[in-house]
N, C-alpha and C positions, 0 to 999 in steps of 0.2 A: 364287545362293542368298540373298535378303536377309538381313542380320543382325536377329536377333529383338531388339527393344529391349524393356526392362521397361515394364509399364503405367504411366503417369502417376501422381503421388501423388495420392491424393484429397483435396479440399478440402472442409473442414468450416468452418462458420461458428457460433461460440458465442458467446453474450452471459452475462457473469458478472459478478456483484456483488462488490464489495469494499468495505470500510471504511477510512476513514482517520481514525485515532484518535489521542488525545494531549489532554494538558491543553491549557487555553486560553491562548493566546498563545503557543504553540511556532512557529507558522508554517504550519500545515496548509492554510489557505485560500491562502497565497502559492504554496507548491510545487504545489498542484493546479492553482492559476490559470496558472503557468508552464507544466506539463506539458499540461494538458488545460484551455484557457480555459473558464471559466464564462460563462453567457449575461448579458448586460447587467441590472445591477439585482438578481443574486443576493443581495446582502448584505441586501436587504430581506427575503427570504424565509428567509434562514438567521436571522436574528434573530426572526422569527415562528415558525417551526416547529422550530428547533433543528439543521438538515442542510441540505446544498447536495447535489444531484447534478449531476454532468457526466461524459461519457463519452470514452474513450479507446480507439483501434484499434491493433493491430499484428498482423503475420503472421509465423509461423514454423514450423519442421519437427518433429514429433514423430514418431518411427518412420517409417511409411508415409504419414502423414496432413500435409497442408498445412493448418494452422489459421490461420484469420482469427479473431481474438479481439478481441470487444468487450467493455471493462469499463465497468460502471457504477461511478463513484467516488463513494461518500457519503461525505462531509465531515460527520462527525458532531462538532457542538460540545463542546467540553470544560468548557462553563460549567455550574456546579453547578445552576442552575435546571432543567436538561433532564435530570439524572441518571435520572429516573424513566421518562422516555422513550426512553432510548437503548437498552434491550433491543430495544424494538420495530423500532429502526433497524438493528440487526444481524441481524434475521431474513432468512435466505436468502442471508447473505453467503457467498463461498466463498474469501476470502482478507482478509488484515488488513494494512494499513500502519500501524505505531504510529511516532508522531513526538515527539522530546524535543527540548529546547533544551539546548547546550552550556553554557551560561552558567548555567542553573537545574538544580542537581543533583537537586532534588524531582521536576522532570519526567522525568528518567532512572529514577530508582527507582519512579516511577508505571507505567512501560510494562509491565511483567508485568501488573499489575492492568487495563490495558486489554484486553490478550490475553485475558487469565481471563474477563473480562466479556462479551467476544464469543463466545469459545468454550463459555461456559455456556449460549448459546442456539443455537450453530451446530455445536456439536461440534467436533472436531479439525480446524481448517483451518490451512493455511499462513499464516505471519507473516512480515515483512519489517519491520527497524526503520531508521529515518532518524533522524539526529542531526542537527538544524539549527543555524544561527548559530555554526558553528564559528569564525567570524572574532572572536569575544567573548571567547575564552579563549587563553592562552598555549599554545604548542605542547607545552609539559610539562603542563599542566592537560588539554590535549586528548587525551594518550595516556591519563590516569588516567579520564577521561569514558569513552572507547572501551572501556578494560578492564573499567570497572564496567558497562557496558551489555552487553559480551559475557558476564560473569558472570551478569548477571540474565536473560538470554535464551538462554542455552545449551540449557536444557530444552525451550525451543520451537523449538530447530533455525532460529532467527530471523539471517538474516545482517542485519550492521549496516553502514550507509554514514554516511559523513560529508559534510555537504553545508553550503553557505551560500547560501540561496534567492536571496540578492541578488547574489551574483556567479559562483556555479557555473552553467557552460553549460546551457542546456536540454537538451543531448543527455545530459550528465551527470546531470541531475536524473531523466531518463527511466530511469535505469539501474535503480533499486529498483523501479519499477513494470514494468518489464520482467522482472526476476527473480521477482516475484510472478505475474506472469502465466504465466510458463513453468511455475512451480511449480504452478497452478492447472491448466494445459493437461495436464501431464505425469500429474497427478492424475485429471484427468478421463478421459485416454486408458486408465490403468490400469484404471479402474473402468469403462468404456466408457460414462460418463455424459456423452454428447453432448446 
């Protein structure tokens, strides 16, 4: 008698939009460009319309589902000139990556604002925080920056990742993106929103 094998995991293909947010100059475009390189000439479009879009794909298991997830990363400019357009860019997002600069405390303090602004349009979506440019502060100062970020972001259940886009390996820069993708996929599976 042949051994009965469990049925193979079902594979689902998902396409989800996430917004990469934060003050101007914190390194969003650099991080996204390393993780999911932009098309040639994207700077021209970002300066014109205030956002750049790229895509990133990954696969993982959630329960009995094998998910192939493509995320559209909307790098929304932090420039003041585009503030009135930003809510339109948040529409349809299912997750937020918010970036701050370890050497500029004001960018850490504004991280909750970015999450709140997106959630005002999208509802309660998952968030992940990235503190970039960690090489520009002393180890003691970095401990303080991380502690402050954790305090500010606790109510959003946003994990905080420390990176330096200039030297952090690409595989390590992908970790916050993978964490957010997993949060989105688990949420989609729980609500059966495929």
